[in-house]
C-alpha positions as CSV (number, residue, x, y, z in Angstrom):
1,X,10.7,4.6,4.9
2,X,12.7,2.9,2.2
3,X,10.7,1.0,-0.5
4,X,11.0,-2.8,0.0
5,X,12.6,-2.2,3.3
6,X,11.9,-3.9,6.6
7,X,9.4,-1.4,7.7
8,X,7.6,-1.3,4.4
9,X,7.3,-5.2,4.4
10,X,5.8,-5.1,7.9
11,X,3.3,-2.4,7.0
12,X,2.5,-4.2,3.7
13,X,1.8,-7.4,5.6
14,X,-0.4,-5.7,8.2
15,X,-2.3,-3.8,5.4
16,X,-2.7,-7.2,3.5
17,X,-4.1,-9.1,6.6
18,X,-6.5,-6.2,7.5
19,X,-7.9,-5.8,3.9
20,X,-8.1,-9.5,3.4
21,X,-10.0,-10.2,6.7
22,X,-12.4,-7.3,6.2
23,X,-13.4,-8.4,2.7
24,X,-13.4,-12.2,3.3
25,X,-15.4,-12.0,6.6
26,X,-17.8,-9.4,5.6
27,X,-18.8,-10.9,2.2
28,X,-21.4,-13.5,1.7
29,X,-20.8,-13.9,-2.1
30,X,-19.7,-17.3,-3.8
31,X,-16.3,-15.9,-4.9
32,X,-15.4,-14.0,-1.6
33,X,-11.8,-15.5,-1.5
34,X,-11.0,-14.2,-4.9
35,X,-12.5,-10.7,-4.3
36,X,-10.7,-10.6,-0.9
37,X,-7.2,-11.4,-2.4
38,X,-7.7,-9.0,-5.3
39,X,-8.7,-6.1,-2.8
40,X,-5.8,-6.9,-0.5
41,X,-3.3,-7.1,-3.2
42,X,-4.5,-3.9,-4.7
43,X,-4.4,-2.1,-1.3
44,X,-0.7,-3.2,-1.0
45,X,0.2,-2.0,-4.4
46,X,-1.4,1.3,-3.8
47,X,0.3,1.6,-0.5
48,X,3.7,0.9,-2.3
49,X,3.0,3.5,-5.1
50,X,2.0,6.1,-2.5
51,X,5.4,5.4,-0.5
52,X,7.3,5.6,-3.6
53,X,5.9,8.9,-4.5
54,X,6.3,10.2,-1.0
55,X,9.9,9.3,-0.8
56,X,10.8,10.4,-4.3
57,X,11.2,14.0,-3.3
58,X,12.2,13.5,0.3
59,X,16.0,13.9,-0.2
60,X,16.1,16.3,-3.0
61,X,18.9,18.8,-2.9
62,X,17.5,21.0,-5.5
63,X,14.0,22.2,-4.7
64,X,12.0,23.9,-7.3
65,X,12.9,27.5,-7.8
66,X,10.1,30.2,-7.1
67,X,7.9,27.7,-5.7
68,X,5.4,30.2,-4.4
């Protein structure tokens, strides 16, 4: 999956929506909107960083020597 490609954006939107709704509907604090937004943005950023690391070595033509 290419970073910031169509599939990445779709998965990011779904992740944001799920995290936002879980935190917004499940909280009874006064600042539940701010907490839900921060958690959802952090989840999408974490997902993007994880996909970047996963795809960084995907098409590597020179694997490490003597890996075992």
